[in-house]
NUDRENDREN-756445 format. One record per residue (C-alpha): residue number from 1; x, y, z. Coordinates in nm, 2 decimals, m for minus. Last residue first. Layout:
! residues N
R   i      X      Y      Z
R NUM      X      Y      Z
...
//
This chain:
! residues 449
R   i      X      Y      Z
R 449   4.23   6.30   5.62
R 448   4.13   6.10   5.91
R 447   3.79   6.08   5.73
R 446   3.88   6.06   5.38
R 445   4.10   5.76   5.49
R 444   3.75   5.58   5.67
R 443   3.54   5.66   5.34
R 442   3.80   5.48   5.14
R 441   3.82   5.19   5.36
R 440   3.42   5.19   5.37
R 439   3.43   5.19   4.98
R 438   3.67   4.90   5.00
R 437   3.50   4.69   5.22
R 436   3.16   4.76   5.03
R 435   3.32   4.67   4.69
R 434   3.51   4.33   4.85
R 433   3.10   4.27   4.94
R 432   2.98   4.33   4.62
R 431   3.24   4.14   4.49
R 430   3.13   3.82   4.68
R 429   2.80   3.89   4.62
R 428   2.84   3.90   4.25
R 427   3.04   3.58   4.30
R 426   2.76   3.40   4.47
R 425   2.50   3.46   4.23
R 424   2.70   3.36   3.95
R 423   2.78   3.02   4.09
R 422   2.42   2.98   4.18
R 421   2.31   3.06   3.80
R 420   2.58   2.75   3.73
R 419   2.38   2.55   4.00
R 418   2.07   2.62   3.86
R 417   2.14   2.52   3.49
R 416   2.33   2.23   3.56
R 415   2.00   2.07   3.77
R 414   1.77   2.26   3.52
R 413   1.96   2.02   3.26
R 412   1.96   1.74   3.44
R 411   1.57   1.68   3.48
R 410   1.50   1.82   3.13
R 409   1.74   1.51   3.02
R 408   1.58   1.28   3.25
R 407   1.26   1.37   3.13
R 406   1.34   1.23   2.77
R 405   1.37   1.45   2.47
R 404   1.29   1.20   2.13
R 403   1.13   1.51   1.94
R 402   1.23   1.88   2.05
R 401   1.19   2.02   2.34
R 400   1.39   2.32   2.29
R 399   1.58   2.55   2.56
R 398   1.72   2.88   2.48
R 397   1.87   3.14   2.70
R 396   1.77   3.54   2.73
R 395   1.94   3.87   2.69
R 394   1.68   4.15   2.72
R 393   1.47   4.38   2.51
R 392   1.56   4.29   2.20
R 391   1.73   4.55   1.99
R 390   1.77   4.45   1.59
R 389   1.56   4.13   1.58
R 388   1.60   3.78   1.50
R 387   1.79   3.75   1.85
R 386   2.06   3.54   1.73
R 385   2.19   3.90   1.56
R 384   2.18   4.19   1.77
R 383   2.24   4.39   1.45
R 382   2.31   4.16   1.15
R 381   2.54   4.31   0.88
R 380   2.46   4.11   0.49
R 379   2.79   4.03   0.32
R 378   2.77   3.70   0.30
R 377   2.70   3.70   0.67
R 376   2.79   3.97   0.94
R 375   2.77   3.96   1.28
R 374   2.68   4.21   1.53
R 373   2.60   4.13   1.93
R 372   2.32   4.40   2.10
R 371   2.26   4.19   2.38
R 370   2.39   3.84   2.43
R 369   2.17   3.53   2.33
R 368   2.29   3.23   2.52
R 367   2.16   2.88   2.35
R 366   2.10   2.54   2.45
R 365   2.16   2.28   2.28
R 364   2.43   2.06   2.45
R 363   2.47   2.07   2.83
R 362   2.77   1.87   2.89
R 361   2.85   2.07   3.21
R 360   3.14   2.21   2.97
R 359   2.85   2.36   2.75
R 358   2.68   2.46   3.02
R 357   3.00   2.68   3.17
R 356   3.04   2.85   2.80
R 355   2.69   2.96   2.79
R 354   2.70   3.11   3.12
R 353   3.01   3.26   2.99
R 352   2.86   3.39   2.68
R 351   2.59   3.57   2.91
R 350   2.84   3.70   3.20
R 349   3.08   3.92   2.96
R 348   2.91   4.22   2.98
R 347   2.86   4.19   3.37
R 346   2.58   4.22   3.65
R 345   2.38   4.38   3.44
R 344   2.37   4.06   3.18
R 343   2.32   3.87   3.47
R 342   2.00   4.02   3.60
R 341   1.86   4.04   3.27
R 340   1.90   3.64   3.20
R 339   1.53   3.61   3.00
R 338   1.40   3.27   2.98
R 337   1.32   3.16   2.64
R 336   1.15   2.82   2.50
R 335   1.14   2.66   2.18
R 334   0.88   2.38   2.06
R 333   0.54   2.50   2.01
R 332   0.63   2.86   1.98
R 331   0.28   3.07   1.95
R 330   0.27   3.08   2.35
R 329   0.62   3.30   2.40
R 328   0.57   3.46   2.74
R 327   0.94   3.49   2.85
R 326   1.02   3.26   3.13
R 325   1.13   3.49   3.41
R 324   1.41   3.59   3.61
R 323   1.47   3.65   3.97
R 322   1.71   3.35   4.03
R 321   1.43   3.18   4.19
R 320   1.16   3.28   3.93
R 319   1.34   3.14   3.66
R 318   1.36   2.83   3.81
R 317   0.98   2.80   3.86
R 316   0.96   2.89   3.52
R 315   1.19   2.67   3.36
R 314   1.01   2.35   3.58
R 313   0.69   2.50   3.37
R 312   0.81   2.52   3.05
R 311   0.97   2.20   3.06
R 310   0.71   1.98   3.19
R 309   0.51   2.13   2.88
R 308   0.69   2.09   2.68
R 307   0.79   1.76   2.77
R 306   0.42   1.65   2.69
R 305   0.45   1.78   2.33
R 304   0.72   1.53   2.30
R 303   0.60   1.25   2.48
R 302   0.29   1.28   2.19
R 301   0.49   1.34   1.90
R 300   0.74   1.03   2.02
R 299   0.39   0.82   2.06
R 298   0.27   0.90   1.66
R 297   0.58   0.78   1.58
R 296   0.56   0.47   1.77
R 295   0.17   0.43   1.66
R 294   0.30   0.48   1.31
R 293   0.55   0.24   1.28
R 292   0.84   0.25   1.48
R 291   1.05   0.03   1.31
R 290   0.97   0.06   0.95
R 289   0.98   0.50   1.01
R 288   1.35   0.42   1.10
R 287   1.45   0.16   0.86
R 286   1.24   0.39   0.60
R 285   1.44   0.73   0.74
R 284   1.81   0.56   0.71
R 283   1.75   0.38   0.34
R 282   1.65   0.71   0.22
R 281   1.91   0.94   0.38
R 280   2.14   0.65   0.25
R 279   2.09   0.64  m0.08
R 278   2.30   0.88  m0.22
R 277   2.18   1.05  m0.54
R 276   2.21   1.04  m0.93
R 275   2.27   1.33  m1.14
R 274   2.14   1.66  m1.12
R 273   1.84   1.77  m0.89
R 272   1.63   1.98  m1.14
R 271   1.44   1.66  m1.21
R 270   1.32   1.65  m0.84
R 269   1.20   2.02  m0.81
R 268   1.00   1.99  m1.13
R 267   0.82   1.66  m0.99
R 266   0.70   1.91  m0.66
R 265   0.59   2.15  m0.93
R 264   0.40   1.87  m1.10
R 263   0.26   1.74  m0.78
R 262   0.10   2.10  m0.62
R 261   0.03   2.07  m0.26
R 260   0.39   2.02  m0.18
R 259   0.67   1.83  m0.02
R 258   1.05   1.86   0.03
R 257   1.18   1.65   0.23
R 256   1.55   1.67   0.40
R 255   1.89   1.43   0.42
R 254   2.25   1.46   0.55
R 253   2.19   1.44   0.90
R 252   2.21   1.08   1.09
R 251   1.83   1.01   1.16
R 250   1.61   1.12   1.44
R 249   1.28   1.18   1.27
R 248   1.20   1.52   1.28
R 247   1.58   1.65   1.37
R 246   1.76   1.42   1.16
R 245   1.54   1.43   0.79
R 244   1.51   1.81   0.77
R 243   1.20   1.96   0.67
R 242   1.09   2.20   0.36
R 241   0.79   2.32   0.23
R 240   0.63   2.41  m0.14
R 239   0.44   2.59  m0.34
R 238   0.23   2.76  m0.04
R 237  m0.05   2.98  m0.11
R 236  m0.37   3.11   0.00
R 235  m0.66   2.99   0.25
R 234  m0.60   2.59   0.25
R 233  m0.24   2.56   0.17
R 232  m0.18   2.84   0.45
R 231  m0.43   2.63   0.64
R 230  m0.25   2.29   0.57
R 229   0.09   2.50   0.65
R 228   0.00   2.63   1.00
R 227  m0.17   2.30   1.12
R 226   0.20   2.15   1.07
R 225   0.35   2.42   1.26
R 224   0.07   2.37   1.56
R 223   0.08   1.98   1.50
R 222   0.52   1.99   1.59
R 221   0.69   1.72   1.52
R 220   0.70   1.85   1.15
R 219   0.84   2.13   1.18
R 218   1.17   2.09   1.26
R 217   1.29   2.33   0.96
R 216   0.95   2.39   0.84
R 215   1.11   2.66   0.56
R 214   0.79   2.77   0.40
R 213   0.82   2.86   0.01
R 212   0.61   3.07  m0.14
R 211   0.55   3.20  m0.50
R 210   0.43   3.54  m0.63
R 209   0.08   3.58  m0.77
R 208   0.00   3.93  m0.59
R 207  m0.35   3.78  m0.45
R 206  m0.21   3.43  m0.39
R 205   0.10   3.54  m0.21
R 204  m0.07   3.78   0.02
R 203  m0.31   3.50   0.12
R 202  m0.02   3.26   0.21
R 201   0.13   3.55   0.45
R 200  m0.21   3.59   0.59
R 199  m0.18   3.21   0.70
R 198   0.17   3.11   0.78
R 197   0.20   3.43   1.02
R 196   0.56   3.31   1.09
R 195   0.64   3.08   1.35
R 194   0.74   3.25   1.69
R 193   1.08   3.45   1.74
R 192   1.17   3.49   2.16
R 191   1.19   3.14   2.05
R 190   1.41   2.98   1.80
R 189   1.20   2.92   1.54
R 188   1.05   2.64   1.37
R 187   0.79   2.80   1.07
R 186   0.97   2.96   0.86
R 185   0.86   3.19   0.58
R 184   1.03   3.25   0.17
R 183   0.82   3.47   0.02
R 182   0.89   3.39  m0.36
R 181   1.10   3.50  m0.70
R 180   1.01   3.87  m0.65
R 179   1.06   4.09  m0.97
R 178   0.70   4.03  m1.12
R 177   0.55   4.14  m0.76
R 176   0.68   4.46  m0.78
R 175   0.98   4.63  m0.62
R 174   0.78   4.92  m0.37
R 173   0.45   4.72  m0.40
R 172   0.65   4.38  m0.27
R 171   0.82   4.60  m0.04
R 170   0.45   4.77   0.13
R 169   0.32   4.38   0.13
R 168   0.55   4.24   0.35
R 167   0.62   4.54   0.58
R 166   0.24   4.52   0.64
R 165   0.25   4.14   0.74
R 164   0.55   4.24   0.97
R 163   0.58   3.87   1.13
R 162   0.59   3.83   1.53
R 161   0.86   3.83   1.75
R 160   0.73   3.76   2.08
R 159   0.78   3.88   2.43
R 158   0.45   4.17   2.43
R 157   0.42   4.16   2.01
R 156   0.78   4.30   1.93
R 155   0.75   4.30   1.52
R 154   1.00   4.13   1.31
R 153   1.25   4.27   1.05
R 152   1.17   4.20   0.69
R 151   1.51   4.12   0.51
R 150   1.49   4.14   0.10
R 149   1.74   3.88   0.03
R 148   1.89   3.88  m0.33
R 147   1.90   3.65  m0.53
R 146   2.19   3.37  m0.68
R 145   2.04   3.02  m0.54
R 144   2.38   3.07  m0.29
R 143   2.23   3.38  m0.19
R 142   1.91   3.22  m0.09
R 141   1.99   2.89   0.08
R 140   2.27   3.11   0.25
R 139   1.97   3.29   0.45
R 138   1.79   2.96   0.55
R 137   2.21   2.81   0.65
R 136   2.25   3.11   0.87
R 135   2.03   3.13   1.13
R 134   1.88   3.46   1.22
R 133   1.55   3.49   1.09
R 132   1.43   3.77   0.96
R 131   1.09   3.74   0.73
R 130   1.24   3.67   0.43
R 129   1.09   3.81   0.07
R 128   1.30   3.65  m0.22
R 127   1.43   3.95  m0.51
R 126   1.58   3.88  m0.84
R 125   1.28   3.78  m1.05
R 124   1.28   3.84  m1.42
R 123   1.33   3.46  m1.52
R 122   1.03   3.39  m1.33
R 121   0.95   2.98  m1.42
R 120   1.27   2.89  m1.47
R 119   1.45   3.08  m1.10
R 118   1.15   2.89  m0.98
R 117   1.37   2.58  m0.99
R 116   1.67   2.74  m0.88
R 115   1.50   2.87  m0.51
R 114   1.33   2.53  m0.46
R 113   1.73   2.37  m0.46
R 112   1.82   2.62  m0.25
R 111   1.57   2.52  m0.04
R 110   1.71   2.21  m0.03
R 109   2.05   2.31   0.01
R 108   1.93   2.49   0.39
R 107   1.74   2.16   0.46
R 106   2.05   1.89   0.43
R 105   2.07   1.75   0.13
R 104   2.01   1.39   0.04
R 103   1.66   1.47  m0.11
R 102   1.37   1.26  m0.01
R 101   1.07   1.32  m0.18
R 100   0.72   1.48  m0.17
R  99   0.35   1.46  m0.32
R  98  m0.02   1.49  m0.24
R  97   0.00   1.73   0.10
R  96  m0.40   1.80   0.15
R  95  m0.34   1.60   0.51
R  94  m0.05   1.84   0.65
R  93  m0.09   1.72   1.04
R  92   0.16   1.50   1.09
R  91  m0.05   1.19   0.97
R  90  m0.07   1.33   0.62
R  89   0.35   1.39   0.63
R  88   0.35   1.03   0.78
R  87   0.15   0.90   0.48
R  86   0.39   1.13   0.24
R  85   0.69   0.99   0.44
R  84   0.55   0.65   0.36
R  83   0.51   0.70  m0.04
R  82   0.86   0.86  m0.08
R  81   1.06   0.51   0.08
R  80   0.83   0.34  m0.12
R  79   0.98   0.48  m0.42
R  78   1.32   0.53  m0.32
R  77   1.33   0.15  m0.20
R  76   1.18   0.03  m0.52
R  75   1.43   0.28  m0.73
R  74   1.73   0.07  m0.48
R  73   1.56  m0.27  m0.53
R  72   1.56  m0.24  m0.90
R  71   1.90  m0.10  m0.97
R  70   1.97  m0.22  m1.34
R  69   1.72  m0.02  m1.49
R  68   1.76   0.26  m1.25
R  67   1.36   0.42  m1.21
R  66   1.36   0.76  m1.18
R  65   1.32   1.02  m0.88
R  64   1.68   1.16  m0.87
R  63   1.58   1.23  m1.25
R  62   1.85   1.38  m1.56
R  61   2.14   1.14  m1.45
R  60   1.91   0.87  m1.28
R  59   1.75   0.82  m0.93
R  58   1.87   0.68  m0.63
R  57   2.19   0.51  m0.50
R  56   2.37   0.21  m0.69
R  55   2.51   0.03  m0.41
R  54   2.22  m0.12  m0.16
R  53   2.45  m0.40  m0.06
R  52   2.34  m0.31   0.30
R  51   2.48  m0.01   0.29
R  50   2.69  m0.07   0.64
R  49   2.76  m0.41   0.45
R  48   2.89  m0.29   0.17
R  47   3.11  m0.02   0.37
R  46   3.25  m0.33   0.57
R  45   3.28  m0.55   0.27
R  44   3.53  m0.29   0.14
R  43   3.63  m0.22  m0.22
R  42   3.25  m0.15  m0.37
R  41   3.14  m0.22  m0.67
R  40   2.82  m0.08  m0.75
R  39   2.86  m0.12  m1.19
R  38   2.96   0.29  m1.27
R  37   3.18   0.33  m1.52
R  36   3.02   0.02  m1.77
R  35   3.18  m0.33  m1.81
R  34   2.96  m0.52  m1.54
R  33   2.93  m0.90  m1.59
R  32   2.67  m1.04  m1.35
R  31   2.60  m1.41  m1.26
R  30   2.59  m1.39  m0.93
R  29   2.33  m1.08  m0.94
R  28   2.42  m0.84  m0.66
R  27   2.57  m0.55  m0.90
R  26   2.25  m0.61  m1.07
R  25   2.02  m0.47  m0.78
R  24   1.71  m0.70  m0.68
R  23   1.97  m0.87  m0.46
R  22   1.97  m0.58  m0.27
R  21   1.55  m0.52  m0.22
R  20   1.55  m0.89  m0.08
R  19   1.82  m0.83   0.19
R  18   1.67  m0.48   0.26
R  17   1.30  m0.67   0.36
R  16   1.51  m0.96   0.55
R  15   1.66  m0.65   0.76
R  14   1.36  m0.51   0.80
R  13   1.23  m0.84   0.95
R  12   1.53  m0.91   1.20
R  11   1.47  m0.53   1.34
R  10   1.12  m0.58   1.45
R   9   0.88  m0.46   1.26
R   8   0.66  m0.12   1.39
R   7   0.33  m0.11   1.43
R   6   0.07   0.07   1.21
R   5   0.29   0.02   0.91
R   4   0.36   0.33   0.70
R   3   0.22   0.35   0.38
R   2   0.31   0.22   0.03
R   1  m0.04   0.00   0.01
//
């Protein structure tokens, strides 16, 4: 049926299935006589076993989705993987998606592939409208494709950074719709930025007949992000949405899924990929989904959501104990932010020092964002880089509840963060005491004089 099984398979069954696919490839035929330049020969037995002897990769020289006559097993693997992944995307909330394919590139390069495909449809276009998100790969994806990003600054609403819809529309009118390749929006992001207003952006794109590409990097794991995409496609225009394999399906880095609602456009993107491609990302995600089944994946999604609530409540308690606060970002379903105002006021370097302390204590993924940092990316200068705006009101720390997170991860993180913050408070008290003694000594000396 080409769908993800409800109950996961055991490892022996999966291995048997992969071996059956592998013996359909010509390099594994007993009497095979290969005289071409690409015959699936592998020097190392370890490498051959690592890939289950599926050596030919996927696609043909002109189309990554095409069937290879001498690699029937690898071709079947590719078709099945795309079909199973499509089923899971529907399960996760985008029910009207019609087509998708796994591409052996991470999210940034996959976005670039989408932009390059649109180039042929809009030859005059040179600009991409991009509501700002301080993440280098999505910015560089536009530069690499040869387009000029038009950065739309976000609007501060309470603690949240949200899409400036008026600025988007004003920029479209100023530049001319025919000169704009697309709007490049984002769902999953670091708090206090929240997902873009996808429904409203989709309506704007439909009204001005401008394509809309969505960076949904780690949004598959969030029902809210997937709902935004579904609604955007329902009320307006979304041409493609791109998501990472590793972030959403817990596989090694190196693959992404390009999906959309117009099958012919998604096929155009797949044909834009030059040459054959590695089958490793497809193999990894197929093995993972077969082992989890839909019931296993749903369970992971449910656990992630529960851990987000737990992390949120516990981080709020910790923030209160240190005279800080959990920033109010209800529209962000994955990432949280805690202010570091008192730390920032104590010492300019304290915020970045906290990040170093956490990293050396084996806390990975937590980001500390100081105020006012400036960074240049491909000759574009961003003020307040990492905070998604020029002047966010305070320094802060990020933590996320991503798929696969466990209660133990949250508890250990909070314990280590609490210890680090106490260290800073202790040092600040000692410094204050030294300053008080110094001031007292100065005052005594003045009286004696």
